[in-house]
N, C-alpha and C positions, 0 to 999 in steps of 0.2 A: 401771303396768298393773294392772288389777283381776284378782283371782283368781276369775273366774266364767266360765261356759261360753262366753259370747259372745267373751270375750277369748281363751280357749284356741282356739276355732274360728277366729278371725281370724288368730292367730299360726300355727296349723297350715296354714291355707290359703296364707298368704304363703310359708311354708317349702316347702310342696309345689310351689307355682307356680314359685318360684325354681329348685327342683330340676328340674322338667320343662323349663324354659327352657334350663337349662344342659345337660341330658341328655335331649333329646326322645325318644331311642330307647327309654327305659325305660317310656314310656307304652304302654298296651295297643294292640295292632296294630289298625288299621282301614284300609280301602281308601283309596288316594290320591284317588280320585274318588268323591264321595258327599255325603250330608248331614252337615254339621258338627254334632256333638251340642250341644244348647243347655245342657246341664249339663257343665261342663268336668271334666277328670280331677281337678284340684285340689279342685273343689267336691265331687266324688264321694267322695274320700278324707275330706274334712272331714265330710260327711254320714254316712259309714259310722262314723267315730269317735264322732260325737254319738249315733248310734243305740245303740251299745254302752254309752256312758257313761250314757245315760238309762234303760237297762234295757229297751228295746223288743225283744222276741224275735220279734214278728210284723212283717214288712216292710210289710204293708198298713196295720196300725195306726200304724206309725212314719210312713209317708208322709202319712196323714191328720193326724197330730199336727203334722208339719212344715208342711203347707199352712196349718194354722190358726195356728201360733205362730212359724214361722221364715221367713216370707216376706221379712223384712228382711235375711236372710242369703242366701237362695236364691230369686231371682226366678222361676226355673223349676224345677219338680220333676217327674221322670218318673213314669209309672204303675208299679205294682209289678212287672209282668213285665220291663219295660225296666231298672228299677233292679236287679233280681235278676241279669239277664244281664250287665250291666256290672260288677256287684260281683264276680261269679265270675271274669270276665276280668281284673279288676284285682288279684287276689290277690298277684301278684308285685310290683306297684307298692306295695301296702300293706306288703309286707315291706321293700322298699327304703326307704320313708319311715320305717318303724319303726327301721331300722338308722341312718338319718341322724340321727334325733332322739336315739337312744341315744348315739351318738358325740359329740353336741353337749352332753353333760352333764358335770358335774364328777366324777361317780361312775363314769364309764365306765372309768377307769384304775385302779379299785380292785384291790388285789392279793389279795382273797379272794372266791371265788365259792361259791355253794351250788347243789347239783343235786338234783333229785327228779323223779318223774313223778306225774301225777294222772289218774284216769279221766275220759274224755269219753264218757259214755253216749250211745248212738245208737238205742236201741230196747229195749222190754221184752217185747212179745208175741212168741210163736213165729211168727206170721204175718209180722210185721215182719222178723224175722231171715231167714225163707225168701224173702221177696220184695224186700228192700231192695237198692238199687243199691250199697250199701256192703258187701254180702256178699263175702267174699274178702279184704277189708282189715280191716273190723271183725270182731271175734271175741270169744268168751267169755273173761273174765279174772276175777281175784280182787283185791279191794281190801282189804288187810289193815287199814288204818286205820279202815275202816267195817265190817269183817267181813261183806262181802257179795260175791256174784258179780254181774257186769254184762256186757252185750254192747255192745261199742263199741271205742273207741280209747284210747290214752294220749297225753297231752301231756307230753313230756320237756322240762324247762326248766332251763337254766343261767342264774343271775341273780346280781347283786351282793347284798350284805347289805341294801341299801336296796330291793331288789325290782326293780331295773332289768333287764329281759330282755337277756341277752347272746347266747344261742343257744337254739334250740328246734326241735322237730320233732314230728310226729304219727306214731304207729306203731300196729300192732295191739295188742290188750290183752295178749297174751302175749309181746311182744317183750322180749328180755333188756335190762335197763337198762344193763348194762356195755357190751354191743356197740353199743347205740344211742349212748351217750356217746362211744365211740371213733369211731363214724361221724361224729358231729357235729364232733369235733375234726379229723378227716381232711378233712372237707368244707371247713373254713375254717382251714387251717393258720396263716394270718397272725394269728389271734386269740391264739394262745399264743406264736408266734414272737417277737412284740414284748413279751412279758411273762415274762421269765425269773424263775423262783421263784414262779410263781403257786400259790396254795393253793386247793384245792377241797375242800369239806366235803360229804359224802354220808352216806346211812344205811347200814345193815348189808348191803344188797343189793349194794353196790359193793365186792366182796371178790375175793380170788384173787391168788395170787402173779404169775401171768402178766399179769393185768389191771393190777396195781400197777406191774409192770415197764414195761408199755406207757405208762402214765401218766407214769412217770418219764422215759421217752424223749421225751415231749412237753414235758418241763420242768415238770411239775405235781406238786406235793406233795399227796398224797391224805390227808385226815383222815376217819376214820369211827369209829363205836363198835366195840368189840370184840365179836365173835360168841361164842356159847357155846363154852367150852373154850379160848378164846384169852386170852393175858395182856392186861392193860390196855395200850391203845395211847396214843401221845403225843397230848396235847391233849384227853384225856377230859373234864376239868372244863368245857371250853368247849362241848361238844356240845349240851348241853341248851338253853341260851339261843340258840345259833346255829341249831340245828335248828328251833327255834320260828319263826325268820325265814321259812324256806321254807314252813312250814305256813301262816303268815300270808299269804304271797303267794298260795298256792293258794286260801285262803279269800277273798281279794280277787277272784280270778277267778270263784269259784263263788257267793259271797254277794252281791257288788256288781255284777259284770259278767255274771252268769247264764251261766257257761260250760256248765253241764249242761243248760240250756234253749236250746241253740243252734238247734234245729229244722232242722238240715241234713239232707237226704235223699239227697244224692249226694256223691261225693268232693270235687268242686269247691265245692259248697255248704258242706260242713263246713269245708274249708280256709279259705274266705273268711270265714266267721263266727268261726272261732277267731282268724284274723288281725285281725279287727275288734277283738276284745277285747285282744289283745296290743298293738295300736296304741294303744288307748284308755289302757291302763295306762302305756305308755311316754310318750305325749303328756302325761299328767298329771304324771309325774315330771319330764319335760323342762321343762314350764312352771313347775312349782313350784320347780325348781332355778334357773331364770332370774329368777324373781320373788322369790327369797329366802325361800321358805316354810320353816318349821322342820321339817315332816314331809313328805318328798318323795313318799311313796306315799299321801298323803291325796287321796281323790276327793270329799270332802265339798263343796267349793266348786263342783263341776261336775255333780253327779248329780241336780240338780233344776232 
């Protein structure tokens, strides 16, 4: 199988179509009586992945490009409003497909995870903040790595050292990273129940005696750098190279998959657009793993 975008799209379409045939209930709801969509749900998932992979932040521009260059894959393409509505309704399907691909990789069972959060900016002008449908969820926060304030959300991501997303969620910019991580683990207890002795590497924000005790109750060994005034913690020599892994994953989302240019204006729109990018990264890792590529998180073969 060739490592290029058409091959990835075909493999993803087949995987999604098989999933929907086996579990039709996970498809977005639609009335039993009505017009059958000409673009199937499996095609929609594939189209959404390709949009993120190719870096199109405008849906209108993406559909114009697809009509010109992708007719061999998608005989029918909807207009932009219809595509937008279906994409927002398919956010849960995108999540299900992402998890299916992740569990079908050789690195899903890795016993070391890394965790971090990264800003997802949603607006810059005061008028946007006052009028946005995201107000109340999005909020002002501070990004220490870039020394700047922003208005928006945070993407909290747990992934393997190879960058494979394991668990993720979107919260307000001020949400406590420790509480968010505990909520992620509580929402999917089976993730750690089958992984005794899992190691999780985080930054200095994942601290506190009570927090570490709760992590231990989940069977997770937490490694983090020592905070000011603390003695050196176990595994300190490993933090620098391993912490670079999560920074590299965040850079993949922002530099190659345009996470900060998502252009979502409603909660549903932001969720769908973030899910597109997580799906694209997971699909690339899945396909690279199955085709024996040396670097699993490489998008080079697919982003043009």
